[in-house]
C-alpha atoms as one frame of an Amber mdcrd trajectory, in Angstrom:
protein
 106.806 111.669  80.165 104.398 112.316  77.298 101.019 113.717  78.306  99.080
 110.628  77.152 101.186 108.159  79.186 100.580 106.921  82.700 103.254 105.484
  84.992 102.123 102.755  87.329 103.491 100.253  89.817 102.280  96.677  90.028
 102.634  94.918  93.377 102.012  91.195  93.735 100.928  89.832  97.118  99.620
  86.298  97.607  99.596  85.841  93.833  97.249  88.788  93.240  98.530  91.906
  91.435  97.615  95.395  92.609  98.116  98.374  90.288  98.728 101.890  91.628
  99.735 105.102  89.873 103.213 106.537  90.410 102.921 109.793  92.295 105.053
 112.793  91.249 108.437 112.602  92.966 108.238 108.835  93.567 111.127 106.756
  92.265 110.078 103.113  92.478 112.654 100.481  91.452 110.495  99.368  88.527
 108.118 101.527  86.488 105.631 100.431  83.861 104.589 102.989  81.265 101.499
 102.771  79.064  98.825 104.997  77.630  96.131 105.915  80.121  93.697 103.583
  78.333  96.112 100.631  78.443  97.009 101.301  82.092  93.313 101.247  82.963
  92.887  98.011  80.990  95.722  96.412  83.000  94.238  97.710  86.259  90.765
  96.391  85.451  92.058  93.046  84.206  90.896  93.631  80.605  94.544  93.565
  79.432  96.943  90.951  80.787 100.243  92.584  81.761 102.238  89.959  79.828
 100.180  90.502  76.685 100.527  94.284  76.968 104.297  93.941  77.406 104.660
  91.551  74.439 102.543  93.857  72.238 104.652  96.884  73.195 101.645  98.573
  74.811 103.335  98.407  78.229 106.990  99.356  78.656 109.294  98.964  81.647
 112.164 100.939  83.124 114.287 100.069  86.113 115.162  96.721  87.658 114.631
  94.215  84.845 115.000  91.257  87.221 111.952  92.506  89.102 110.156  93.064
  85.781 110.761  89.478  84.669 109.727  88.117  88.086 106.558  90.173  87.953
 105.735  89.199  84.381 106.176  85.521  85.343 103.716  85.913  88.217 101.098
  87.927  86.231  99.622  85.025  84.258
């Protein structure tokens, strides 16, 4: 992973997303990758996850079905 990227996990419970960083050694089923600035913008709500994904500022790896479900719920 490049030094200026941050890996994070988004969990949705009761319609509200929670963003947490991926810890070294963790292998979650779905990983979002973005620059540290964009990851912070997603976490703070300044950047909508869907918008970041569509703009290529947020990338995904892993279970694409979960990614699409998550993107649908992060409106």
